[in-house]
N, C-alpha and C positions, 0 to 999 in steps of 0.2 A: 413451512416457510423455506423456499428455495435459497440456496447459497447466493448471497449478494455482497458486493464490496464496492461502495461508492464514496465519492468525495463531494460534498456540497460546497460550492465556492463561497468565499466571503461576500458579504453584501457590498454593493457599489460604494466606493469611497473609503473602504477599509484600507488601512496601511499597516505594514508590519512594524513591530518594535524591534529595533536592532539592539543586539547585545554586543557591545564593543569587544568584550573578551572572546566571545565565540567567533566573531568576525575576524579577529586577529589570529586566532588558532586556525581558522579556515584558510587564511592566507598561506599558511605553511603546510597544511594537511589537506590536500585537495583530492584525496581518494573518494570514491563513490560513497562509501558508508558515512564518512565524516561530513561530506556536503549534504547528504540526506538528513542527517541528524540536526545540523545547524539550520537547514532550510525548514524542516518540520517544526523546529522550535520557534522560528520566526513566525511561521504561519499560524501557530497555536495562539499567538497574541491577537488574532482576529476572531471573527465569529464563524470561521470555516468549521465544518463538521465532517467527521469520518464515521461512516456507518457500515457495520457488517451484520449480517443475519444468516440464519441457516442452521441446520442440524437441530431443529426443534426450538430455536430461540429467535424471537423477532428482533432482538438487539443484543449484540455482544458487549455493549457498553464501552465502545472504543473511544480513544481520544487521539487528537492530531499529534501532539508533541511526542508521544512514545509509541503508541500502537501503530500509527500510520508509518512511522519511521521503520518499525520492524518489518512491515510489508514491503516498503519501498527499497529497503536495503537488500532484500532477497528477490526483488522483482526481475532483474536481468537473468538470474539463474532459473527462476520459475518459467519465464517466457521462453528461454532457450530450450528448456526441457520439454515444455508443452509442444513447441514447434518441431522438435526432433522426434516427438512421439515417445520420449523417455519418461520415466517416473520423475515427477517434480514434487517439491514440497515447500511448505512455509512452516517455520518453527515459531509459534507464538509463545515466546519464552517469558512474556510479561507476567508478573505476579498476578494471580487471580484469573488469568486467561489460560495459560499453560496447556496448550494443545498443539498437536502436530496435524497439519493437513497434508495428505498425500494425494497427488493428482496422477491418475493413470489413464492415458488416452487409449480408447478402444474404438477405432474407426471414427465415426462422426461424433462420438460422445467422449466425455471424460468422467470417469468414476472418481469421486472425491471421498476420501475416507478420513474421518476425524478421530484422532486418538487423544484422549484426555490424559494429561499427566497427573490429574487430580481424580479422586474417587468421589462419586461415580461419574462416568463419562456422559457426554450429552447424547440423548436419544434423538433422532436416529443417528447411527454412526456412519452411514453411507448415503450420499446423494449423487445423482447423475445430472450432468449439465451438457449441453451441446457444446462441442469444441469451439466452433466459430464464435458463439455468444460469450463463452468464458474468456477466450482470447481478447475479444473486443472489450469486455468489462475491465480487464487488467490494463490494456492499452489506454482506454479512456481514463482510468484512475490516474495513470502517469500523466496523461495530457492535461487533465483537469488540475492536477497538482502544479504542473509547470505554468499553466495559464493563471492559476491563483497567485503564484509567486510574482508573475509579471504584473498583474492587475493591482497588487498591493505594494508595489515598489521595491521588492526585494532585489538586492544587487545580485543575488544568486540566480535570478531568472536568466541572466546573460551567460551562464556557465553551462557546460556539459555535465551531466546528460540532459539537463532541463530544457535546453534549446531544442534538442532532438525530440524529447518527449512532447513538447508543445506542438511540434509538427506531426505528431502521431507516429513517431518512429521509436517506440519503446522496444 
């Protein structure tokens, strides 16, 4: 199973459940990570789904509220590294997942290495993806997330970086 990372939008008519305490905190703490955490928490109250596969597993058993926020928190650095041709990474520090993914661009390809923090690690430990397809997958993830916020009535949909993400500018 090739490495994939996708967001399935909520069904039509779904609305987010607002957490007044989280919304209040977000009024004062508008840094990227804080907004992502609150927005993913909101989106997790819908039937939206976050799926990852690869490295020998059809499903990593991810969730929207925590696992998706882990990816989206690190997305700007990941994309910047990929675009610059530098090593990029995602640290899946979630309990039970506990893996590092290292992305090394090699021409038109990206070598993705998975290092488990648990024993034993997942076989196979290395996959190769086309650079353009991998980049598009992560930009689409951001765009779908932002579009999902908008369609469910989240007030965070009107905030950056989500406005830019919805426009495909992740």
